[in-house]
Backbone bond lengths (Angstrom), bond angles and torsions (degrees), N, CA, C in turn:
res aa  C-N    CA-C-N  psi(-1)  N-CA   C-N-CA  omega(-1)  CA-C   N-CA-C  phi
1 M - - - 1.461 - - 1.523 108.85 -
2 K 1.320 115.52 125.09 1.468 122.11 176.71 1.521 108.37 -96.25
3 N 1.322 116.65 132.77 1.466 121.64 179.45 1.524 108.53 -109.38
4 I 1.326 114.88 105.93 1.463 122.24 -174.60 1.522 108.79 -112.53
5 V 1.327 115.59 122.80 1.459 121.05 -177.96 1.524 109.30 -115.47
6 L 1.330 115.26 124.88 1.456 121.43 174.86 1.520 108.09 -100.73
7 V 1.313 115.62 135.67 1.463 121.00 -176.82 1.521 109.31 -117.83
8 C 1.337 115.54 131.17 1.468 120.10 172.78 1.524 107.83 -140.96
9 V 1.291 117.02 -173.23 1.465 120.69 -175.15 1.525 111.18 -60.20
10 A 1.329 117.00 -51.34 1.465 119.42 -177.15 1.525 113.23 -121.28
11 G 1.337 117.87 0.92 1.453 120.41 -178.11 1.513 113.04 80.82
12 M 1.323 117.23 6.33 1.458 120.90 -175.39 1.530 112.14 -96.31
13 S 1.315 117.06 -46.91 1.465 119.09 -173.26 1.519 112.56 -67.05
14 T 1.315 118.00 -18.26 1.461 119.93 -179.92 1.527 112.79 -92.03
15 S 1.331 118.75 -4.03 1.468 119.84 -176.78 1.521 113.52 -60.58
16 L 1.319 118.28 -41.56 1.457 120.88 178.19 1.531 110.03 -64.73
17 L 1.310 116.33 -40.31 1.466 120.43 178.45 1.526 110.26 -63.34
18 V 1.315 117.67 -40.39 1.465 121.97 177.34 1.528 109.41 -58.97
19 T 1.316 117.35 -46.28 1.466 121.75 179.73 1.524 110.72 -58.43
20 K 1.316 116.72 -43.61 1.464 120.81 -179.45 1.528 111.01 -69.32
21 M 1.322 117.03 -35.34 1.469 120.38 177.28 1.529 110.51 -68.29
22 Q 1.328 116.52 -40.26 1.466 120.27 178.60 1.527 110.43 -62.69
23 K 1.316 116.32 -41.26 1.468 121.04 178.50 1.528 109.95 -62.42
24 A 1.327 116.93 -44.95 1.473 121.31 179.52 1.531 110.42 -63.01
25 A 1.324 117.37 -40.88 1.468 121.41 179.04 1.524 110.20 -63.33
26 Q 1.309 115.87 -43.67 1.469 121.12 -179.83 1.530 110.38 -62.38
27 E 1.326 116.48 -44.22 1.472 121.22 179.94 1.525 111.62 -63.22
28 Q 1.349 117.04 -29.18 1.462 121.73 -178.35 1.535 112.04 -98.47
29 N 1.327 116.32 8.57 1.469 121.78 -178.52 1.528 112.67 54.72
30 I 1.319 115.52 42.80 1.457 121.73 177.48 1.519 107.53 -104.72
31 E 1.319 115.87 125.20 1.461 119.96 177.32 1.517 108.03 -82.35
32 A 1.311 115.60 114.23 1.461 119.98 -177.33 1.521 110.79 -145.89
33 D 1.318 114.01 139.05 1.461 121.21 172.08 1.524 104.62 -104.38
34 I 1.313 116.19 108.51 1.465 122.00 -174.72 1.517 107.73 -119.00
35 Y 1.325 116.06 125.16 1.458 118.28 179.04 1.523 110.83 -150.93
36 A 1.325 114.81 160.72 1.460 122.10 -178.23 1.516 109.47 -110.43
37 I 1.325 114.78 141.85 1.462 120.58 177.02 1.523 109.74 -136.68
38 A 1.312 114.34 160.39 1.467 120.48 174.41 1.516 108.49 -77.19
39 E 1.321 116.47 150.65 1.464 119.42 -179.55 1.522 111.88 -59.55
40 S 1.315 118.27 -24.76 1.463 121.70 178.48 1.528 112.55 -71.35
41 E 1.342 117.27 -14.11 1.469 122.09 -177.88 1.532 113.61 -99.90
42 V 1.323 118.21 -5.55 1.464 121.01 -172.45 1.526 112.70 -57.67
43 D 1.329 117.80 -49.52 1.472 120.01 -178.44 1.524 111.39 -57.21
44 K 1.313 116.23 -44.80 1.462 121.08 -178.29 1.536 110.83 -62.77
45 V 1.323 116.54 -44.56 1.464 120.73 -178.01 1.527 110.96 -68.27
46 V 1.323 117.46 -44.97 1.466 120.99 -178.19 1.524 111.38 -63.16
47 T 1.317 117.34 -35.35 1.469 119.25 -179.15 1.527 112.99 -83.14
48 S 1.335 117.91 -14.96 1.463 118.95 -176.56 1.531 114.47 -111.32
49 K 1.329 117.86 -13.99 1.465 121.21 -177.77 1.517 110.29 -134.86
50 K 1.329 114.96 161.82 1.470 119.74 173.90 1.530 107.01 -78.14
51 V 1.313 115.75 127.24 1.460 121.49 178.39 1.528 107.33 -124.26
52 D 1.335 116.81 123.17 1.462 120.61 -179.90 1.519 112.66 -90.62
53 V 1.342 116.63 -28.27 1.462 120.32 179.83 1.529 109.15 -158.59
54 L 1.326 114.83 143.41 1.470 121.74 173.78 1.523 107.29 -110.72
55 L 1.316 116.73 120.24 1.459 121.29 176.02 1.524 108.30 -110.15
56 L 1.316 115.15 126.57 1.463 120.42 -176.07 1.519 111.26 -99.27
57 G 1.323 115.67 132.88 1.459 120.62 172.15 1.521 108.25 -63.72
58 P 1.330 117.46 150.51 1.473 120.52 -178.37 1.530 113.63 -53.16
59 Q 1.342 117.40 -30.69 1.459 120.05 -177.63 1.535 113.10 -71.64
60 V 1.345 117.69 -14.97 1.477 120.19 178.10 1.532 111.48 -120.18
61 R 1.328 116.57 21.51 1.466 120.17 -178.64 1.524 112.42 -60.21
62 Y 1.324 116.96 -24.28 1.465 120.95 179.21 1.539 112.21 -63.50
63 L 1.325 118.09 -15.02 1.469 122.08 -179.78 1.534 112.96 -87.28
64 K 1.318 117.68 -4.43 1.464 121.28 -174.92 1.533 112.18 -54.50
65 G 1.305 117.65 -52.25 1.464 121.17 -178.84 1.522 112.66 -61.25
66 T 1.308 116.04 -39.93 1.471 121.01 178.85 1.517 110.56 -61.93
67 Y 1.335 116.85 -48.53 1.468 120.79 -178.99 1.520 111.69 -67.71
68 E 1.335 116.87 -38.36 1.472 119.48 178.48 1.525 110.22 -59.47
69 A 1.323 116.26 -46.06 1.468 120.30 -179.75 1.530 111.19 -67.30
70 K 1.305 116.36 -43.26 1.460 121.87 -175.62 1.528 112.98 -66.67
71 Y 1.343 116.92 -36.26 1.462 120.45 -174.00 1.534 113.39 -111.05
72 R 1.326 116.46 11.75 1.472 120.77 179.96 1.523 110.95 -54.43
73 H 1.334 116.49 -43.10 1.469 120.80 -177.90 1.533 112.67 -64.54
74 L 1.334 117.24 -17.91 1.462 121.54 178.69 1.537 111.93 -95.69
75 N 1.339 115.75 -2.30 1.472 121.58 -178.99 1.528 113.13 55.91
76 I 1.334 115.93 41.53 1.471 120.69 177.42 1.530 107.91 -96.99
77 P 1.341 117.08 116.11 1.463 118.62 176.12 1.530 110.48 -66.25
78 V 1.324 115.33 141.92 1.462 121.68 178.90 1.525 107.25 -127.27
79 E 1.330 116.67 127.22 1.458 119.80 179.89 1.516 109.84 -148.01
80 T 1.325 115.16 153.54 1.467 121.05 175.43 1.524 108.84 -85.62
81 I 1.318 116.21 137.40 1.461 121.19 176.88 1.525 108.34 -68.69
82 N 1.313 116.15 135.76 1.457 121.45 177.40 1.533 108.91 -52.46
83 M 1.322 116.21 129.51 1.463 120.90 -173.39 1.538 112.30 -61.33
84 T 1.317 117.64 -38.85 1.462 120.78 179.51 1.526 110.41 -67.01
85 D 1.342 115.98 -45.43 1.465 119.48 179.32 1.527 110.32 -63.19
86 Y 1.312 116.37 -37.92 1.468 120.76 178.82 1.531 110.33 -66.14
87 G 1.310 115.94 -50.10 1.468 121.15 -177.35 1.512 113.04 -63.14
88 M 1.338 116.38 -34.93 1.468 120.47 -178.74 1.531 111.28 -95.76
89 M 1.339 116.25 4.34 1.468 122.41 178.18 1.533 112.14 53.25
90 K 1.325 114.98 48.82 1.469 120.85 179.79 1.525 109.27 -86.63
91 G 1.312 115.49 82.23 1.455 122.04 -176.45 1.515 114.14 -57.52
92 E 1.324 116.73 -38.92 1.464 120.35 -179.21 1.534 110.68 -62.77
93 N 1.329 117.41 -41.94 1.467 121.22 179.49 1.528 111.52 -66.53
94 V 1.319 116.77 -40.88 1.470 120.23 -178.67 1.528 109.59 -70.19
95 L 1.318 117.71 -36.34 1.461 121.30 175.43 1.530 109.35 -62.10
96 K 1.315 116.21 -44.88 1.477 120.75 178.88 1.535 110.17 -59.61
97 Q 1.322 116.68 -43.61 1.466 121.39 177.72 1.524 110.36 -58.71
98 A 1.326 116.67 -46.41 1.470 121.33 -178.78 1.523 110.31 -61.54
99 L 1.312 116.89 -46.47 1.465 120.85 -177.64 1.524 111.68 -64.68
100 Q 1.336 117.35 -36.59 1.460 120.35 176.61 1.530 110.98 -64.42
101 L 1.323 116.79 -39.09 1.463 120.70 179.64 1.528 111.84 -68.04
102 I 1.332 115.69 -35.27 1.468 120.18 -179.86 1.530 109.49 -70.66
103 G 1.350 114.51 -35.29 1.463 119.16 178.09 1.431 113.36 89.20
């Protein structure tokens, strides 16, 4: 099971992308728990659940360095979602990005 967390300002704008990523995962028979959270919830989620990758919406990309430093000891990859894939809600591409980061 892959645990993929998308982070945005309020956890709302990424919900459609999450749905499209879940559909792509299902079509590819990939077991994944994919969900979106607000940036204010990241600390709580990271300390209470297993997180394999944090993907940041373009609007919170400025937090990348902070999260990388904060969660380095947990070996959680942190990356910004490609702006085109985010804007066009290309769930399959974002899922592929997440899986590559997880390794």
